[in-house]
Structure formats: structure tokens, C-alpha cells
N, C-alpha and C positions, 0 to 999 in steps of 0.2 A: 289781698294776696290769697291765691288759691292754696289748697293743701299741697298740691303738687309743687307749686313754686316755693312754698315754705320748706318743703322737704329738700329741694335742690339747694337752698341757701344754708341748710343746717346739716349737710352731710359731713361726717367726720373725715378728716384726712388720714388715709391709711399710712401715708409716709411718716406722719408724726405719731400715730397710734400703733401700739403693738398688737392690739386685739379689738375685735368688734363684740359688742353686746348683742346677743341674738335670742330669738325665740324659735322653737322648733315645733312644727306641726306634722304629725304622722301617726300611723297606727300599726300596720302589719309588719311582719318580719323583714320585708324588703326595705323598710325604712331604717333598720338598725345599722347597716354599714355606714351610712352618712352620719347618723347620730353618734356612733362610736368614734368616727373620724373627727367630728367637731369637738367631742369631749377630750380627745388627745391633742387637739390643736391649741394655739394661743388664745383662741376666741372663748368668750364666756357665754355659757348657756343659762339665760336668766329664767326661762320658763319652757315647759313642754306642754303642748295642748294635744290631746288625743281623743279618740272616740270613747264612749261609755263601755263598761263591761257588757258582754253579751252572752246569752245562754249557748252552751255548746255541749256536744257529746250526747250519749244516750240518756244521761240523767238530766240534761238541759240545765246544768249548773252554770252560774255566771262565771265567765272567764275574762280576765283583763286582757287587753291587747298587748302584744309583745313590747311595744314602745313603753307602755306604763310599767311593765315588769322590769325592763331595763332601767328606767328612770328611778324607780324605787330602790333597786339594788345599788344604784350609784348616788343616792342622796340628792337627786335632782327634783325640783318642784314640778308637780303635775297638776294640770287642770283638765277635766273631762267635760266635753260638751256634745250634746246630741244634735244640736243645730246651731252652729256658730253665727249664722246669718241673723238670728233673732235673739242672740245671747248678749244682753246688755252688760252682764257682769264680766264677760270675756273682754268686751271692748274697754270697759273701765280699768280692768286689770292691766291690759296692754298699754293704755295711756299712762298708767302709773309707773310701769316698768320703763317706758320710753326706749325700746330696743333700737339698735342701729339698723338691723335687718332681720327679716323673717326667712326661715328656710322650711320648705314644704316638700315632703316625700310621701306620696300615697295617703294623703289625709282623708280623702273620700268625701269632702264637703266643699261647697262653693263659699269662698270667703268674701264678705261684702266690702264695698269701697270704704265704708267707715272704718274698717280695720286695716285694709290694704294701704291706706294713706298714713298710718301711724309711723312706721319706720322710715327714716330718710331714704334708705336704699330700697324700700319696698319689700316685697316677698319674692324670693327666688324659688322656683319650683324645679325639682329634678324629675324630668319626664323620661320614660323608658321608650322613646322612639325618636326618630329624626323629624321633628316638626317642620312643616305643618302636616306631615303624614301621621296617621293614627292618633288623632286627638281623641281623648276619652279615657274611660276607666280600665280598659283591657288591651293596651297596645301590644303587649308581648304575645298574648294568645292570638290576636288577629293577624299579626305579622306571620306567625307560624301557620295559621289557618290558610293564609293566602300564598304559602310557599315561598316567602321572601328568603333571599340568601344573605341579606344584610339588614341591619337595623341600627340602633344607636342610642345615645343619650343626648338630651337637650336641656340646657340650663336656661330658663327664660323668666322674665319678670311677670308675675301674675297681674291680670286686670280683671274686671268684673265678668268677662266672658270665659268660656271653658277652653283653656289651652290656646288662647289666641294672643297672648302677650308677646312683647318684643324679645327676640333671642339674644342671649349674651354669648354662649358657647355651645358647640355641638361636637360630638365625637362618634364617628362611624364604627360599628362593631359587626364583624362577620358572624353569621349564625353557623354553628358547628353541625356537622352531619348527625342526624338522629337526636339532636338536642331537644329536650322537652321544655315546656313553658316554665316549669319550676326551676330547671337547671339554667335556662337562659336568663330568667329574672334574677336569680342569685348572682350570676356573673355581671349582669348590668348594674345591679345594686352596688357592687364593689367598684366598678368603673365610674358610676355616678358619684360616689363618695369622693373619689380622687379628683374628678373634674370639678366638683363643687368647691373644694378647697382651692384649686387653681383659680377658679373664677373669683372667689372672695379676695384672693391675694392681689388680683389685678382689676378689681371692680371699678376703680376710678379711671382706668385706661381703656376699658372695653366699650366701644360704641354700640348701643342696642340696635339690632336690626329688625325692622318690621317683618312679619311673616307674609308670605305670598298666599293670601287666602284662597286664590283660585286653584291652588294645588292641594288644598286640604282634603284629607280622608279621615274616616272616623272609626273608632274602636269602642262600640257601646259595651255596657256591662253584660256579662254572660249570665245565663241561668242554667239550672240543671237539665232542662229539656233540650238545650242546645247540644248536649253530648250524645244524643241518640244517633246511632249509625244508620245511614241509608245505604244498603249494599248495592243499590243501583248506581251509586257514585263510583268513580274510578278508584283504583287502588291508591293512587297518589293523593287524591282528595281525602280518602279515609285515613291514610297514613298521616297527612297533615293535621287532620282533626284529632287523632289520637295524641299526637305530640302537643298540639295546642291546648288540649283539655287535661293534660297531666301536670299537676295533681288535681286541679279543680276546674270544672265540675266533673271531670272524668268522662271519656268516651265510653259508651256502653251499648250492649246489644242483649238479645235474649237467646238462650239455648235450652230447648225442652221446657220452656216456660220460665226458666230461671234467669234473673238479671245478672249479667256478667260485665264487669269493667274491663276495658281493653287498655293495657298500659304500655306495651312496647310492640312495635311491628316494623316490617320492612317491605318496601315495594319490590316485587319480583318481576322479572321479565324473561322471556325465552330468548336464547341466543339466536343470532341471525342465521336462520335456515329457511330461505324464501320458499323452498319447495314443500315445506311442511307447515300447515296452518296451525293456529292456536288450538282450534277444536280437535285436530288430529292428535296434537300432543297431549291434550287432556284425555282423549280417548285411550291413548297409550298408557297414560298414568292409571286409568281405571282397569286396564286389561291385566291378565295374568302375568304379562311381561314385567310389569312394574314390581312384582313380588318374586321374580325368579332369579334375581341377582344382577340383571342388566340395569335396573334402576333408570329407565329412560327419562323419568321426571328429573332426576338429579343432573342428567346431562343436558337437559333442555333449559334449566332455569339458572339464573344468576341474580344476585342482589344488586339493587340500585342504591346509591348514596342519595342524600337529600338534593343534590344538584342534578340527579338523573343519570349520572355516569356509573358504570360498573367498576368494581375494584380491578386493579391491575392483575393481569393473568386470567381474568374471567373465571375465578375459582367457583366451582359449583357449590350450591348451598347444601346439597344432600349427598352424602357418601353412599355408595352402594351397600346395602345391608350385608353384614357378614354372617348373620344368623337370623332365623325366623322364629317368632313366637308360635305357640300352638294355634293361636287365633289367626296368625298370618297364613299358616299352612292350610287351615280350614278355608280361609277366604280364597287362597290360590286354587285349591282343589275345586271349590264351588265355581269359580270363574272359568277354570279350564274345562269343566264339564259343560258350561253354558255356551262358551265361545271357542270356536276352533281357531288355531293360530292365524289362519288367513282371513278370518272374519273381523270386520271393524265393528266396534261397539257404537251403536247409534244411541247416544245418551245426551240429552240436552243438559247443559250445565247452567244452573240459575245463579244469579247473584246471591251471595251468602252461603252457597253450597261449599262444603269442605271437599277439596280435591284430593288431598293426601294428608296423612298423619305421620309425621317424622319426628325424630328426637329434637330437632331444632325448632319445631313448632307445627302449627296447623296452616296448611296452604288453603286459602279461601278464595273462591271466585268472586270477582267484583264487576262493576259495570264496564261496558265497552271492551269486554274480553280481557280484562286485566286481572292480575293475581296479587294477593297480599299474603305475606307470611306473618302470622300472629305468633309472637315470641313470649309475651307475658300477659297474664290475665288475673283478674281477682273476682271469684264468685261472691255472691251475696253472703255477708257475715263470715267471710273467710279471709285469710291473709293472701297477699299477692303470691303467685306461683308461676313457674314456667308453663306455657300452654301445653306442652307434652304431658306434664304431670296432671294437668286438668283433664286431658284426654284419657289418660290411664284410669283415673278414678271413675270416669263415666263410660269407659269402653266405647269411645267415639269411633265411628267408622266413616270412611269416605262415602259421600252421598247424603250424609246428614247436613243440616243447614242451620246457620244463625238467622234470627228473625228480628224484625223491627218492632215486634209486638209480642207480649207474653202469650197471647192466644191467636196464633196465625190461622188464617182461614185454610 
């Protein structure tokens, strides 16, 4: 008799049992909602398996994973393993415990068949996407990176391959406008905990559904270099990258050789005025008119939501300035001396170039004639701050540019 057949004959009946004996495998903070839900449920957590402590921070001191901290605070047994595939002690420990089911949330390691076959119900994974889409370690970030408007949670039974096991339950979730990866992951973690409990309650009644592998897409692990912004990309592509990489690894760029993280932004577009081109509007923004109280840029621009629509009423992003700073007056005087009111400014706008500095942020030129409003940034070794505050501290002026290198040519 195979291990799988043996498991099928030895499944406990939930109708006659009040609780399941389970093991939990997970490491980061996004695993905590499920762990907390299980602890508050009738089920019994017999063991928690998590990653080893890792060096963190400037001092590179060893820090325990959030799951270990929670387990110790609640008196739950913890076992840490660097590589469970070759950890004979972990296998022997599980064989001794004889759990009914295993629950996995962001464990970060491939579990071998010798362990997968131990619980009669197998190991159920809480995955933060609608499988077979976005298999892999970073499903939330890749969904945002690709501009998805919906994602979801999948509860599936693990097999020896990555995220290819049979599906038990799924729940679709709408991605909110301007939601970052950190915010979306936290929300999915709560939804996943709820769905996992529902799945366990009906585990004998749910027929497993094989995945359609022809529809599979992948979400590989991110690295720090992925966060570098290419200003030749469109504003929407950069906006998606900023959301997808917040909080980690963080989208970043360089300004005057300084590395700057980009934390919040919005896509900007000009209102429909077919007779006026994008370049002409930018020219107006650079002209003395933009500082005279008419604020043509504010009349020309409106913000997009993540779905590409503008808010109701087409509310302008920038209010006409009620007062000018001394530097504004000097800039206006200089521009008025250089250009007559009838003369158009012939100024190429390159990707990464700052079009305007306003209280709501920095308007930056991007690829294909698109514009991004930077709202929040974080300079190196500094706290996060509004982009306007960043501009004041550095006296940033339109015409300066962000770069993809600390030493631009």
C-alpha cells in the first residue's frame, strides 16, 4: 500500500472529531494572521516549523522570524530548519507527532515528499494569488507590477513541485487603487486566514481540482536591483513598480548622485484638449505663465486611479498658487526676461526630468510622453518624507532630473 493510499484510509472524520492536530510552517509577518486564527480555533497546533534566525539591521544582529516570536510568546513548540529537504530530524519529529494536517504560509522552502506524505490530509498551502497564476515566491509584487486589478487567495494541497498541487478553495480579491504590496499582502493575509479555517471545516467535502498548467504564470523572488527605476518606461509602468516594491526591495532612483527611494506616486495625464499637444503643455509649464497665477499646468493635469480613470469632477491636482516665494519671483523674472509672451519655449523634456515642483509633489517626465507625480520619497539614511519637503531641502528646480545611475554621463 502506498503512502498516499495509506493516508486516505487513515483520515480522521471531522464529523466525529472536534479538532484537527496540525503542524504549521511559516516565517514572515504575513503568516501570522493564519497562525493566530488557528490558535483561536478548536484545532490543536502540535508544532511550528520556521526558518532560522537571520542577521538584520546595521549591526547585523541575529533576529528571529516573526512566526518564532509569536510562537514563543504563546508557549507553542518551535523547530527551526535551514533546509527541510535534507533535515532528517524534522522528518522524525513529524512522524512522532503524527499530525492530521499541515498548514503552510510563506515558509520559503520546498517540502520533500517524505514529509508531505506524513499527515493524512497532506499539507495545505495558503497562496497569495489565484493559481495557476503567479506561482512562486512573490505573487503580490508581480500582480501589482503587471497592473492587475484583481488577485486572490488559493488554498491548495502541496506536492513536490512548486505551487502545482490540487486546488481546494479560492477567493478573488479586488486590488484597491494606489495599494502597495505591503498593504495588499496584509489584507490578503487576513482573508487567507479566514479561508483556511473555512477549508479545514469542510475538508472532507471539498473535491480537489487539478490546476490547468497551460495557464500558469510565474512570480520569481525579487532582488534589490529590481527596484531601479528606468525613466524611459511609461508613468504607469513606473507607478506599478513603486507600488509593487513597497516596502521591499523599494523602487529607487538617483538625484544629484544620491540614492532615493520612491514610496508613493500617481499617474498624471493631461485633460482632453486635442488642439494642444503634450509638449506644448510642458512648454507652458516651463514658461513664465506657470508662475504668474494662471497655473496652466494645474488646469492641464488630472490624476489617474489604478484603473486608469480620473476621479469624478476631473479635479485638478495643482491649485493656482496664491503667493510666490522669493525664489519663484526670481525664476519668473528670469524667464520673462528670456522669453517674450508670444514666444514658445523650445525645450526638450527628457525622461526623468522634473517638470514642476508643487506642494503635492514633483511632476516628472517619463517615457512615451507620460507624467508621474512623486508624492513620497526617502533619501539615503533618512526617514520617509513628502516629495515637496525633499525638494525644499535641496532647492530643486524644474529642469533638473532623476537618473538611473549615481554618476550619469
